[in-house]
Structures are given as C-alpha cells and as structure tokens.
N, C-alpha and C positions, 0 to 999 in steps of 0.2 A: 740490446734488449729484444730478445726473441719472444718474450711472453706478450708483448703488446702488439697484437695483430688487429686488423680491422674487425675480425670476428669477436675478439675480446672487448674491443671498444663498443661495438654494437650491442653486445650482451650487457655491458655495464650501463649503457644509456637506457636500454630497455628495462633493466632492473630498477634503475633510478626513477624512470617515468612511472613504472608500476607502483613503486613505493610512494611516490608523491600522490598519485591518483587514489591509492588506498587510504592514505592519511586524510586526504580531502573528503573522501566518502565517509570515513569514520567520524570526522568532525561534523559533517552534515547530519549524520545519523544521531549523534549525541545531541546536537542542537534541536533536531526535530523531536526527540524524546523529551527534552527539557521543555519545549513549547507545549507538548501535549500534557505534561505534568502541570504546567502553569494554567492551561485551559481547564483541566479538571479541578484544580484548586480554586479557580475563580468561579466555577460553576457553569462554564460555557461548553463543556465537552458533551459528547453524546450520552455518556453514562451519568452525567451530573444531574439530569432531570429526574432520575428515578424511574422505576418500572411502572408506576401508576399514572404518570403524566403523559398525555397523548401529544404527539408531535405531528405536524402536517406532513412531513416527509414519510413518517411511519405509516400514516393513514393511506397515503398514495401507494406505498409499497404493498400494504395489505390488500388494497383494492386490486392492484395488479395481480397479486398472487391468487386472489379469489377468482378473477376473470380467467386466469390460466387454468385454474382448477375446473371451472365450468366448461371450458373448451375441452379439457382432457376427459371429463365425464361424458361430454357429448360424443367425443370420438369413441370412447369405450362402449357407449350405448348404440353406436352406429348411426347417429343422427348427423346429417350434413349441415355444416355451418353456413 
C-alpha cells in the first residue's frame, strides 16, 4: 500500500477534524438563530418592544452619543476640554 503515507493520514485527520468543527459550528449557529426567533416570538427581543418604547440601555447609548457629539463640537470650535 504505497498510497497510505504519513502525509495522507495527516491530511485525512485534518480534513476530518475540520469537518467535525464545521458541523458543530453550523449546529451552534442554527440553535442560536432558533433561540433568537423564539425570543422575538415571545416579545423579549430588542426589536419586540417597537420603535416608540424607550429602553434604559437605549437612553444610555443616546446620552453617550450626545456627549461624544458635544466633545467633537468643542474640538471643532477650538475649545479645550
């Protein structure tokens, strides 16, 4: 058997390992997508609240963006902070 060399065995093991890792990652991705679908269906997802409902995390992000904007405007105006 001249075809079964250590290089061929190493390539086969590497291909098998890559296949297993890919299948596990695909399964995890599908499960994560299913979880997000269930969250949205139950009304717990970030989009489930609707655009009119304020969220504490959103208010914090908006305040952070406003503060960054104030700093950028001060820099543009030449004011030292």
